[in-house]
Phi, psi and omega in degrees: 000140181269139175272132183285164179299320180299316180289331176298317182293320176298316179300316180294321179293317180296320178300314186281336178299320173294316177304325182292313171306316178292325182293314181301311176300321178294316180298315182299315180283320187265328185303317176300331177293339176256014180077014178261119183244116182230156176284165179299319182300317178296316179296321177292324178291322177291316178297320182297316176300317175291326176296317174299314180297321178295320179297315182297315179297317179299311182299311186298311176303319176299314179299320178299311182292325174297318175298319177297316183297316183293321180301320184283343182276348183281000000 
């Protein structure tokens, strides 16, 4: 059965939402160890930027693999 584009996007967003929380927590804990000091607002903005990039990446990879799957089903 084929996954719709909308469901591909929903899956990617759900996956990355958890990644966003992990990224913020990681930044807060690890950045100071490397001498990087950011406010919480800066941490949230940086994680948000990488989250948008990650959503796009996840969606694109999902669509490529779906196209490969559909091609092999013919």
